[in-house]
Phi, psi and omega in degrees: 000169188263161170266120181244134171255120184263126169285097184269118184268347187095008181253173187288320197291311184286337177293319182291324183297313174310311181304309179308309181295327172289327182287336176273008169089002170300154171276108182255135175236135184254129177237131181251131181270114177268120189248346180204129177209043183272097186294343174295335176261108181281108190249306172195174176289343182283159174227081184297331178296322176299312180296311180301319180300307180302309179301318180296324177290319182298320173294321177299320181290321176300323182274344173082032179250153176302153184208136176208163180253133172244124183278108179243020185298322186291318179296323177299310186291324181285317191260346186233308181298308177298322174304312186296316176299315181303318181292311180303320177300331177269013177081017183254166178237097179283163177242110180289333184290320175299308187300315179314304182296316179303306196266336190241292192298317181260017177231276180306310175300315176303317179300308180305317175304307176307314181296341173279354181093014178294136168283327185222162166245141179234145180230177174261021181291141169272086174204173183227159178233130173240151181232130184237158179230129180281160180305331182272005178090006177283127182264133179234136172252128185254136181264109186255151177293152180294151184289335176270118185292328180282351179236359186310121186246017180298332179300318173304335181259014186293355178255000183291158180253172183286336182280327178289316178298322178306335187243018182243146175236147175236072189308333193248004188300330190271354186255165171268160183291337181286330179290325182293314181295323179297321184295316180298322181290326173295332183271350184065040181276138183301337190265011183297331180250005183288131184293150171299142176293136183245359187272190176292152184297333181256353186244317175114248202259019179275147174271143181312308176309317179297325185287323185295329179293344176290322192247327180260114180291151177293149182211088190301146180204177185288147162247122185248127173268127183252129176303148176298323185295327178296313177300324184294313184297326184287356179296337177226036180285343175236067181302150182230153176295335182258106187298329182296327181282315178306311183293339181266355183275130179287151177279152178236144185233162176237154181296330182291348187269353183221198185236135181297122179250346183161197179237145173245166178275352184155122189301330188291341178284351189236155184227161183301139172090353182290135179247317182287148170095354180278337171056039172241124185238189181083013181249145178302328183232151173310145180273138174236147176284121182253345174189145171242153175225100184290341180283323169268352178064039187243139175240128177258131184231162184217150183283128169087143176292352176259009183301140185296333186288340176285346197242142159202168191263345188226162170215163185236144178229118179309149182298328178284352183255007185272133177229124177256110173298327176255082181297340180291342180257000180314141178270148178260159183301135184091349178282155166223168185212134178277127181221185160241137190232162168212156185243002181200160176292136180069003162297147175288144179295139181239138180293136188203165176235129177274143174234112173273124179240169172305321183274352174150204192241132173247137178241111183257115173276155178292325177238148186296144186245143181276133168056051167293122188231135176301139182096338175285164177261127167261130179240146181233151192228162166209124181051048175085354183256129177277113187273324184184185182195173177194163177276129178292129184276000000 
């Protein structure tokens, strides 16, 4: 059997992952990642990592496996937190959870595990891995969606590589969340009834707006309401001979096209599709952010979740931001591929077509999608397998 290092987070999923590996006869080591302790940023009086670390240690003790804590806070700050602040300052919407997996769990953490002599790293993600071999002996690892459709986390792993998948195990990917909790309860693990973390991947229980305001200073600006009919017309306001490009182009607005509705604390605090935090009332339907402009520090809003400004059918990924988990399926210039895509966690997979061009990759959905935002990751699938992803331009 193999030597496996499990990333024990102090939650129920990684706890059960460690138990199942031990049951299978593997030599299991538990490692807790300490990701944040910057006292210069006042977040809250709580210290979630301390509580989580203690729970992880108690689980390891219960299972009788070696346990240690590794401090990765410096790498987190450098690779994720700084990147995140920079993206928001530019008016983009990064996904820290995808970055966390790409930059930390499957890079820095994996290197530490291998240095400890591990054959594999295991996590508590709800996804599955399959491996196939061609007749000529070439091995391919497949990232498959988790069996629990309500907990599938393959989107969060859409930036992993073949090399990383080769050294990774997902012990609970074939289970439902309810089954995982049942196993934890039967084993009397302290995490059996613990709620899932809802905070940022590296901080814990803090809300994102609260955290952003620690680093990105307020900058009051205008909130402009745009009528839906103007947004609908702008779907083709700069027509292009190439429909793929036209469908992927984001709309731009001018203050003179709308009505001044109020003031916001800073365009960099908001993202497309956001409803909370505008503090503007008196409209028949709730206001949603349909676009932000950090250059003019203006937020454009529209009434109702069906506002035309929230929707478009296409997105674009620059050529240097395209990542194929399955490099054997990589498209050549001029090629297209029918896939299913998603632009956020827990979004239903939507039918789409990929178009590879010299400048990058276009994803055109069959149906318009809400709140496609620059900085987010678009991932594409086929038959439940995540094939690749990229950062939306």
